C-alpha positions as MATLAB code, in Angstrom:
seq = 'MTCYNKCMSALPNKKAWVISVNMGYGHARAAHGLKDLAYGGIITANDYPSIPAKDKKLWEDSRNAYEFISRLQPLPGIGKLAFDLMDYLQRIPDFYPRRDLSHPTTQLHYVYHLIRDKQLGKHLIDRLAKKKKLPLISTFFNMGFAAEEHGYPGDIYLVTTDAYVSRAWVPLDPKRSRIKYFASNGRVVERLKLYGVRSENIFLTGFPLPKKLIGGPEGAIVKKDLAARICNLDPNGIFINKYDEVLRNELGAKLCDFKKKHHLTLTFAVGGAGAQRELGIRIVKGLRKEILSEQIHVILVAGIRKEVARYYERELKKMRLGRVLGKSIHVHTHDNREKYFRDFTKVLRKTDILWTKPSELSFYTGLGLPIVMAPTIGSQEDFNRIWLETVNGGTPQLNPDYTGEWLFDFVNSGGLARFAWNGYIEAPTHGAYRIQSIITGEKTPLPELPLIV';
ca = [
      -7.306  -22.306   11.912;
      -6.684  -22.803   15.614;
      -7.953  -20.734   18.538;
      -4.568  -18.989   18.426;
      -5.880  -16.912   15.514;
      -9.651  -17.022   16.109;
     -10.031  -16.222   19.776;
      -8.191  -12.925   20.136;
     -11.365  -10.809   20.107;
     -12.881  -13.073   22.763;
      -9.877  -12.767   25.074;
      -9.415   -9.078   25.977;
      -6.813  -10.062   28.586;
      -4.712  -11.340   25.689;
      -4.510   -7.874   24.149;
      -2.095   -4.981   24.580;
      -1.961   -1.231   24.296;
      -0.369   -0.615   20.886;
       1.096    2.879   20.512;
       2.371    4.530   17.346;
       3.156    8.036   16.089;
       2.406    9.894   12.879;
       6.001   10.618   11.862;
       6.735    9.113    8.483;
       5.111    5.732    7.831;
       7.543    3.330    9.525;
       6.258    3.456   13.101;
       2.604    3.447   12.039;
       3.219    0.614    9.569;
       4.666   -1.576   12.321;
       1.671   -0.821   14.545;
      -0.714   -1.663   11.693;
       0.819   -5.138   11.567;
      -0.187   -5.566   15.230;
      -3.726   -4.206   15.021;
      -5.229   -7.582   16.010;
      -3.470   -7.194   19.360;
      -4.477   -3.566   19.907;
      -6.996   -3.197   22.741;
      -9.444   -0.522   21.644;
      -7.481    0.111   18.452;
      -4.047    1.561   17.739;
      -3.236    4.688   19.772;
      -1.433    7.542   18.041;
       0.693    9.210   20.720;
       0.903   12.561   18.964;
      -2.765   12.747   17.900;
      -5.226   11.073   20.273;
      -8.464   12.471   21.759;
      -7.802   14.828   24.697;
      -4.045   15.098   24.046;
      -2.784   18.177   25.953;
      -2.051   21.150   23.722;
       1.537   21.372   24.982;
       2.185   17.707   24.071;
       0.617   18.132   20.647;
       2.815   21.132   19.943;
       5.992   19.303   21.002;
       5.138   16.424   18.665;
       4.115   18.683   15.771;
       7.264   20.780   15.979;
       9.367   17.622   15.791;
       7.403   16.059   12.930;
       7.232   19.250   10.872;
      10.973   19.767   11.211;
      11.695   16.175   10.156;
       9.386   16.247    7.131;
      10.588   19.691    6.033;
      14.244   18.668    6.181;
      13.492   15.345    4.427;
      11.898   17.185    1.509;
      14.832   19.614    1.379;
      17.397   16.808    1.255;
      17.713   16.565   -2.556;
      18.511   20.284   -2.803;
      22.191   21.291   -2.935;
      23.564   23.691   -0.372;
      21.374   24.464    2.639;
      18.991   21.523    2.066;
      21.754   18.942    2.047;
      23.545   20.638    4.945;
      20.408   20.603    7.127;
      19.691   16.964    6.366;
      23.298   15.900    6.943;
      23.223   17.580   10.373;
      19.984   15.816   11.334;
      21.346   12.523   10.039;
      24.590   12.993   11.981;
      22.666   13.305   15.247;
      20.842   10.028   14.465;
      23.836    8.190   12.976;
      24.447    4.512   13.577;
      28.088    3.675   14.360;
      29.838    0.793   12.607;
      29.128   -2.556   14.240;
      32.721   -3.805   14.071;
      34.840   -3.938   16.064;
      32.431   -5.069   18.794;
      32.684   -2.637   21.699;
      30.655   -0.951   24.421;
      28.320    1.539   22.723;
      26.133    2.198   25.766;
      27.194    5.828   26.280;
      24.094    8.043   25.704;
      24.024   10.367   22.714;
      22.997   14.016   22.468;
      19.758   12.965   20.778;
      18.892   10.612   23.644;
      19.556   13.264   26.293;
      17.194   15.595   24.443;
      14.470   12.907   24.340;
      14.744   12.480   28.100;
      14.640   16.251   28.556;
      11.258   16.254   26.808;
       9.995   13.327   28.904;
      11.306   14.458   32.310;
      11.212   18.232   32.095;
       8.367   18.763   29.631;
       6.391   15.698   30.822;
       5.984   14.437   27.255;
       3.698   11.402   27.179;
       2.722   11.526   30.863;
      -0.934   12.315   30.151;
      -1.317    9.306   27.849;
       0.647    6.888   30.060;
      -1.319    7.872   33.176;
      -4.563    7.489   31.260;
      -3.706    3.979   30.045;
      -2.478    2.895   33.482;
      -5.821    3.876   35.020;
      -7.875    2.152   32.311;
      -6.348   -1.324   32.158;
      -3.043   -2.892   33.117;
      -2.101   -4.460   29.797;
       1.269   -5.008   28.135;
       2.250   -1.790   26.359;
       3.791   -2.064   22.888;
       5.268    1.044   21.293;
       6.704    1.303   17.792;
       8.508    4.551   18.686;
      11.191    4.700   21.365;
      10.010    7.987   22.926;
       6.817    6.390   24.199;
       8.591    3.325   25.555;
      10.893    5.605   27.553;
       7.927    7.738   28.642;
       6.059    4.651   29.878;
       9.013    3.636   32.035;
       9.768    7.150   33.304;
       6.127    7.869   34.172;
       5.693    4.593   36.012;
       3.500    2.489   33.746;
       2.736   -0.644   35.840;
       2.610   -3.264   33.048;
       5.228   -4.772   30.762;
       6.729   -2.364   28.206;
       7.870   -3.441   24.731;
       9.500   -1.586   21.849;
       9.192   -2.800   18.242;
      12.268   -1.901   16.179;
      11.464   -0.644   12.690;
      14.762   -0.847   10.818;
      17.401   -3.468   10.088;
      19.836   -1.562   12.322;
      18.973    0.792   15.189;
      20.721    3.820   16.643;
      21.601    4.367   20.308;
      18.450    6.511   20.578;
      16.372    3.296   20.798;
      17.868    2.363   24.165;
      17.250    4.117   27.530;
      19.828    6.185   29.368;
      20.523    3.323   31.781;
      19.850    0.151   29.764;
      21.174   -2.267   32.401;
      18.497   -1.178   34.865;
      15.700   -0.674   32.347;
      12.742   -3.076   32.224;
      11.897   -2.243   28.611;
      11.811   -5.310   26.356;
      12.414   -5.385   22.593;
      10.825   -7.123   19.635;
      13.834   -7.108   17.322;
      13.291   -6.882   13.568;
      16.311   -9.064   12.757;
      19.341  -10.715   14.284;
      21.669   -7.804   13.686;
      19.363   -5.600   15.762;
      19.603   -8.163   18.576;
      23.392   -7.921   18.641;
      23.417   -4.139   18.324;
      20.991   -3.776   21.247;
      23.434   -5.804   23.318;
      26.277   -3.426   22.363;
      24.051   -0.570   23.554;
      23.731   -2.286   26.940;
      20.336   -4.028   26.755;
      20.212   -7.258   28.760;
      19.808  -10.415   26.650;
      16.685  -11.530   28.506;
      14.945   -8.323   27.389;
      15.411   -9.017   23.659;
      13.105  -11.188   21.532;
      14.036  -11.930   17.915;
      10.666  -11.788   16.150;
      11.042  -10.026   12.799;
       9.107   -6.959   11.652;
       5.309   -7.314   12.059;
       4.169   -7.644    8.440;
       0.376   -7.547    7.821;
      -1.271  -10.882    8.597;
      -3.547  -10.473    5.577;
      -0.464  -10.897    3.405;
       0.690  -14.034    5.241;
      -2.285  -16.246    6.055;
      -1.439  -17.771    9.419;
       1.682  -19.574   10.628;
       1.380  -21.919    7.652;
       1.623  -18.946    5.232;
      -1.257  -19.934    2.943;
      -1.660  -16.442    1.428;
       2.007  -15.545    1.029;
       2.689  -18.863   -0.709;
      -0.229  -18.419   -3.097;
       0.785  -14.854   -3.971;
       4.459  -15.758   -4.360;
       3.606  -18.610   -6.738;
       1.693  -16.215   -9.010;
       4.400  -13.560   -8.698;
       7.270  -15.865   -9.619;
       5.386  -16.967  -12.737;
       4.964  -13.315  -13.756;
       8.594  -12.523  -13.016;
      10.060  -15.473  -14.909;
       8.204  -15.657  -18.254;
      10.971  -17.723  -19.840;
      11.109  -20.207  -16.973;
      14.841  -19.767  -16.403;
      14.685  -19.598  -12.608;
      11.658  -21.899  -12.339;
      13.198  -24.709  -14.393;
      16.402  -24.572  -12.388;
      14.613  -24.874   -9.024;
      11.415  -26.593  -10.123;
      11.319  -29.300   -7.457;
      12.160  -26.925   -4.587;
       9.562  -24.380   -5.728;
       6.795  -26.965   -6.135;
       7.528  -28.496   -2.732;
       7.127  -25.103   -1.070;
       4.532  -23.358   -3.237;
       2.456  -26.214   -4.647;
       2.635  -28.789   -7.399;
       0.615  -26.692   -9.864;
       3.153  -23.881  -10.041;
       2.465  -21.814  -13.188;
      -0.061  -24.423  -14.410;
      -2.831  -21.834  -14.348;
      -4.121  -18.814  -16.227;
      -2.223  -15.601  -15.517;
      -3.875  -13.768  -12.607;
      -2.765  -10.210  -13.396;
      -0.478   -8.154  -15.602;
       3.152   -7.796  -14.594;
       2.797   -4.957  -12.067;
       5.339   -2.533  -10.618;
       4.437   -0.460   -7.555;
       6.376    2.685   -6.671;
       5.834    4.019   -3.131;
       6.982    7.406   -1.855;
       7.916    7.924    1.794;
       5.757    9.575    4.413;
       7.286   13.000    3.805;
       6.538   12.752    0.068;
      10.233   12.620   -0.805;
      11.360   11.251   -4.202;
       8.019   11.876   -5.896;
       9.852   12.963   -9.059;
      11.357    9.491   -9.317;
       7.892    8.038   -9.913;
       7.502   10.130  -13.050;
      10.977    9.229  -14.310;
      10.070    5.563  -13.901;
       6.887    6.019  -15.933;
       8.795    7.878  -18.654;
      11.328    5.061  -18.777;
       8.486    2.539  -19.156;
       6.242    4.563  -21.464;
       6.451    2.162  -24.396;
       5.935   -0.919  -22.226;
       2.982    0.695  -20.411;
       1.219    1.616  -23.661;
       1.774   -1.869  -25.064;
       0.349   -3.435  -21.870;
       3.581   -5.261  -21.070;
       3.498   -3.789  -17.571;
       1.147   -1.915  -15.251;
       2.408    0.739  -12.844;
       0.907    1.770   -9.494;
       2.089    5.082   -8.045;
       1.396    5.158   -4.291;
       1.167    8.713   -2.983;
       0.004    7.659    0.496;
      -1.833   10.455    2.304;
      -0.048   13.124    0.272;
      -2.775   14.643   -1.903;
      -0.289   17.085   -3.385;
       1.867   14.168   -4.566;
      -1.152   12.520   -6.221;
      -2.044   15.801   -7.964;
       1.570   16.122   -9.121;
       1.463   12.615  -10.596;
      -1.822   13.176  -12.388;
      -0.656   16.529  -13.766;
       2.652   15.131  -15.022;
       1.020   12.036  -16.557;
      -1.345   14.249  -18.527;
       1.603   16.333  -19.734;
       3.118   13.079  -20.996;
      -0.155   12.278  -22.811;
      -0.761    9.297  -20.589;
      -4.016   10.552  -19.148;
      -5.922    8.057  -21.287;
      -4.334    5.096  -19.475;
      -4.902    6.494  -15.973;
      -7.000    3.967  -14.104;
      -6.044    1.304  -16.647;
      -2.344    0.530  -16.955;
      -1.329    3.365  -14.590;
      -2.970    3.860  -11.201;
      -2.398    6.658   -8.690;
      -3.369    5.802   -5.106;
      -3.962    8.370   -2.357;
      -6.043    8.334    0.814;
      -7.549   10.629    3.434;
      -5.847    8.983    6.400;
      -3.177    6.457    7.318;
      -5.551    3.645    8.219;
      -7.131    3.730    4.749;
      -3.688    3.964    3.186;
      -2.381    0.902    5.027;
      -5.508   -1.120    4.179;
      -5.258   -0.234    0.497;
      -1.499   -0.762    0.367;
      -1.989   -4.275    1.711;
      -4.448   -4.993   -1.119;
      -2.117   -3.434   -3.701;
       0.770   -5.648   -2.635;
      -1.207   -8.815   -3.366;
      -1.110   -7.928   -7.075;
       2.344   -6.314   -7.022;
       5.225   -8.162   -8.667;
       7.967   -5.558   -8.154;
       8.144   -3.026   -5.313;
      10.254    0.069   -6.020;
      10.909    2.235   -2.987;
      13.669    3.636   -0.846;
      15.009    1.070    1.665;
      12.857    2.135    4.601;
      10.902   -0.276    6.811;
       9.463   -1.534    3.512;
      12.745   -3.428    3.105;
      11.247   -6.064    5.408;
       8.456   -6.671    2.891;
      10.863   -8.766    0.878;
       9.956  -11.418    3.463;
       6.626  -11.645    1.600;
       8.444  -12.681   -1.554;
       8.501   -9.167   -3.000;
      11.622   -8.259   -5.007;
      12.582   -4.704   -4.127;
      14.196   -2.186   -6.449;
      15.875    0.255   -4.102;
      15.633    3.993   -4.698;
      18.490    6.115   -3.276;
      18.674    6.081    0.512;
      17.685    9.029    2.694;
      19.658    8.860    5.931;
      21.920    6.524    7.863;
      19.200    4.005    8.794;
      18.286    3.472    5.155;
      21.947    2.933    4.284;
      21.966    0.023    6.723;
      18.590   -1.246    5.497;
      20.068   -1.355    1.998;
      23.015   -3.402    3.252;
      20.658   -5.845    4.982;
      18.405   -6.167    1.927;
      21.407   -6.933   -0.269;
      22.667   -9.430    2.330;
      19.450  -11.463    2.159;
      19.500  -10.925   -1.639;
      15.926   -9.717   -1.696;
      16.499   -6.643   -3.823;
      18.816   -4.559   -5.929;
      19.692   -0.853   -6.204;
      17.931    0.927   -9.052;
      19.754    1.587  -12.281;
      19.115    4.694  -14.382;
      15.322    5.278  -14.171;
      15.333    6.876  -17.625;
      16.103    3.459  -19.133;
      13.864    1.351  -16.882;
      12.198   -0.251  -19.903;
      15.534   -1.773  -20.855;
      17.191   -2.953  -17.652;
      14.037   -3.896  -15.738;
      12.918   -6.255  -18.492;
      16.408   -7.742  -18.644;
      15.910   -8.639  -14.963;
      12.485  -10.096  -15.771;
      13.464  -12.040  -18.881;
      16.499  -13.568  -17.179;
      14.533  -14.648  -14.091;
      16.603  -12.305  -11.932;
      13.654  -10.685  -10.179;
      12.097  -14.098   -9.540;
      15.327  -15.024   -7.766;
      15.122  -11.898   -5.567;
      11.485  -12.721   -4.747;
      12.360  -16.268   -3.695;
      15.426  -15.249   -1.692;
      13.473  -12.588    0.201;
      10.783  -15.098    1.099;
      13.289  -17.736    2.226;
      15.859  -15.547    3.989;
      13.965  -12.599    5.523;
      11.601  -12.883    8.527;
       7.946  -13.185    7.513;
       5.950  -14.048   10.662;
       6.918  -11.214   13.023;
       3.307  -10.354   13.864;
       2.600  -13.959   14.871;
       5.748  -14.256   16.991;
       4.924  -11.018   18.824;
       1.346  -12.158   19.391;
       2.613  -15.453   20.787;
       4.827  -13.672   23.335;
       2.029  -11.318   24.427;
      -0.711  -13.954   24.652;
       1.349  -16.925   25.811;
      -0.214  -19.018   23.026;
       2.303  -21.249   21.290;
       2.697  -21.023   17.527;
       4.365  -23.565   15.212;
       7.153  -21.350   13.912;
      10.896  -22.057   13.939;
      13.387  -19.811   15.696;
      14.936  -17.152   13.480;
      18.655  -17.285   12.692;
      20.632  -14.693   14.595;
      22.204  -12.635   11.814;
      19.193  -12.259    9.498;
];
């Protein structure tokens, strides 16, 4: 490995302030992918030491409202009405026809009210400016705007966390703004331009996936894991035999010429607000026979939601599956986000199928993970679903009650192996390395990304 990867800890001037927020998992997950760049560790804007009480309350009120409404969303009547109103305020307009979409929205005006009138973020920005003039990378737009409004002296970057972004990601006056963007895909690049961002302030990098799942610019780890995954996902060799030469050229000549590394494994992950937890139990019920016969293992990821983990364990025992807990069914929960992200990275190395709503996890198809998409929650996830289907890295779920039937049809036909391969080939994988290269000035041997992906 070159000094590009080894020397980061020895070159503090090649680091950046990396700022995230604890609102859902998306913003924190993007920051986690950049932790090697984070000077002094990742900073959580709504929960850092010495945060003013007034700032903490502003953040907590916003997060609590979002999570409460997200959990209400499945309920008919008032729950759906409240969520639809919130989603309307954050909606993403159709891309076509191309037109000027730079006019600020109500949501954006409110964000600037908090920053200018309530001084949201000023304490943190002033503190960082006094400590060290480093590039500032934020995975949440509020803090990028706050850095510019409160006069942060260094470069300011925003990392986009969805396949499409709303107008709220762009400042009130984008033509005059000095904020730069690390765009998660080509469609985000073009949408930022419609919102008024200057081309020179946009870098097409891809979402910053964890480096421990990639293995350097050459992708040693992702190739090794994908080779094992494709063999699990194509037991009859239908996809492998059709593309044998291409697969061996990319993944190694000994493709599937080894002992099976792990059971076929499906991982179901709930969102940060704990939404869709019931779906995890429906999946298990639909796979009960296959789980008991050891045809498949299931990992239920509850994140930091202890109540979700307790729900899973209680329901599994009701189904008389308590005896396979810790064997063919695993429930994962953690005390904090850092432990969750570390464990989730390990889990994904032995995951063959990722079932989740199309959140920022849609980008994980770039690791060669086929994604079964749960129903979307909100406008951004609708667009993520469209993008994931465009790169052919996943498919919408069918009836969870019959998962044992249709999921194994996908496996036995090589269909999921095809999704895994397409995700790896078509979706960005090396976002963290491209971002690091821009911040440090160190060149990396990676090709430019195509514009539309």
